[in-house]
N, C-alpha and C positions, 0 to 999 in steps of 0.2 A: 566434785566441781573439776571441770578440764579446763584448766591453763594451760594448756599446750598451745594456744592460740598469738600466748604473749612471748615476744623475746625474751630472754636469758640474758642477764644482766651482763654476762661474757660477749656475748654479742653487740650488747648497746656498746662496750667500751671499748672496739675495734674501731684504730682510727681512720677518721674519715667515712666510716657505716653511717648512715642517715636511721635515727629511729623510725620505727614503726609509728603509724598513727592510729589513731583509733577509727573505729568503723561501726556502724549498725551491725548487729548481729553476733560482735564480740561476748564472750562469757562475761557475765559480772565481776570486776574486782570483789574481792572479799568484801573490802571496807569501803564505800564512798561517801563524798559530803558535797553536800547540795547548797552553795549560798542564795539565797535569794530575798528581795525586799517583800515583807513580811503582808506587804497590801495587798497585793495583788495573786497570790496564791500560785503562782506561778513555779515556785519550788518544790511543793507536793507533787504538782502534776505531772513536771517531768522527771522527779526520783521514778513517779509510778511508771511513765513512759519507760525510762532508761532500764527499771527494774526488769518488764516485761519484755523488753526488746532483750537485755541479756540471759532471760529464763528460757527463753522458746530455744525448743530441740535439748536442752538439760535434763530434759523427764520431770520438769515439777509442774505439771498437768496434775489437776485435782488434791494437789497438796494445798494447807492455809499460808495464809497470808497474816502475819502479826503487825500493826499498825498501833504506837504508842505516842501518847501525845503529852505531853505537859500541859498543863492549867492557861499556862499564857498562850501558849498554839493554837488550843480551842477558841479561847477569846479572840483571839487572831482572825483565824480562818474558818473556824466550827469546826465540827467534825467529820467524817466523811461520810458523804452521802450515797446511800445505795444504791438509789436508784443510775445516780449520776456515773457508778462505777460500770467496766468492763463490764457485760454479761456474765463472763463466766467466771468472773470474781464475786459478784455479789452474794454468794453462801461460801466464801473461801477467807472474808475479811474478818478479824477475830480483831476488835479493838480495846485497847487499855487507856484509860485516861490517868495519869500519873500527876498527883496533885504539886511536887516539885521535881523542880530536874534529877536531882539524884534519885526520887522513884522511878525515875522514867528513864535512867542508864540502866537500875536494877531491872527492868523488865526487857528492856534491851537486852541486855546481857544471858537475862533467863530465857529469852526468844530464839536468841542466834546459839543457844547450848539444846537446844529441839530441833533436830535432823527430821524432824517430820515437817518442818518450816520451808513453804517455798524459798521467802525470804522475809526480811525485819525491815519494816519500815518505821522510823522515827522523825520526832519533828521535836524542836528543843529552839525556842526565843532569846536570843542573845547570844553573849559569851560567860556562862555561870561559871564560878569558880570549881564546882564538880567537875565541870568538864575541862579538864586540864591534859596534857599531854601523857598523864599515868592514867586517865579512865580512856581517856583514846586508844591507847596502846593494847587497854585489856577486852576493849571491844575488837580490836583486829587480831589481836591473839585470837580468840573466842572464835570469831568467824575462820580465820583459815583452819581452825583447831577441826571444828565441827561441821566445814562446806556450807554454811548458811549465810548468805551475804547480805549486810546490813548497808543501806539506804537511809543516812541522815540528814533531814534538810536543817539549818541551818539558817531562821528568820532571823532579819535583821541582825545578822551575827558580822563580827570583826573577822579577817582571815587568818586565824590566830594558829599556835601549835599544835599540829596533829602527825597523828601516825597513820590516818586516812591513805590508801591507795591511791585513791582517783578523788580529785576535787572540782566542782565545776562550779561556774558562777552562771546563775540564770538569768533571764528577764523574759518578757512576754516579748513575743516578734508576731508582725501585721499575719495574720491568716491569709489564704488564697480564697479568692473569692470563688464559692461554690458554682458548681456546673451547670445547674439547673435555676437556683435562685437565686439569685443577687445581693436580697434583701436578708437572706438567711446566715446566721452563723456559720463561718466557715470551721475549719477542722484544728485542732491547739497548734500553735509553733509558739516556739522558744528559740532565744539566741543562747548560746548556751557557749562559754567558753572554758575547755581542759587549763585549768592553771599549774598544776601538778599532776602527777602521774607516775607511777613508780613502772618503766620500762616500756611506757608509749610516749611520743612527742608531743608537746602541748598545742592549742591548736582552737578554733573558733566554726562552731557550724551553725546553722538554721535546720532547727531540728522540726521535723511534722510528723504526727502519729494522726492516720484517717483511720484507727481504727483495726487495721488490720494487721499493722504493723509501722516501725517508726523507720523515718527515710530523713537522711544527715545532706546537706547540703552545705558547702564555702560561701562564706559571704562572699559578695564581688571585694570588697576591697580589706578579706582579712589577711593581714601578714601570716608570712610563712617561720614558725619558730622552731622547722627542723632542726635545722644545725645546731641552734642553742641545745636543745634537750641532748642529742648527739652527743653533745660538749659537754655536758654533765657526766657522761661517763657511768661510772658506777655510784657516785654520789650519792649522798639521801637527799631526797628531795619531799623528804618529810616537811621541813618547816617552810611556811609560807615565807 
């Protein structure tokens, strides 16, 4: 995985320097978490959009994607619908249904250890005890070692302790009116807050996926946290 686009911790610790911002097209972080309300399905869709955006240009074309759900996630949002996936992914998704969160964590780690995977997407509901900091750390280390990024969707979960390198809180946003038929559904859009990140400033964006790529724009009233992130310097941002 090419992580050269991310600044080093030493660069962030320079006095007066502002941390770089996330932008569309950056390589995937080894381990990302996406928190979302389980009633609207926005977390899974946003995680897939972020994964595809990060994988573009990284040579992941043609490789499979592992999608792991625990039973609670299946009951909440259903399983991935092949016809609703991007055409390039419809024959490349390997779906695993795990009865319990501990089984899902096992499947996630085994998927990360397979370098033939383009990425791994996981869905877990709530804050199960087995998903503690130690388990999170195991996933992060495996993703960093084997170069297979993990996007873990946390449905209806509290922002607990984690070693994930990027942590997002997302919710659905209003789509832009379609150009030709105003009554048709618009393209997917999300309000996404990056509330913890290693080597990147936190911030908020409106993300839109038109099927060809991910576009990000700043919400008009979003606060600028760049200075706060720079002030954090080399301190750990793992804890929420």
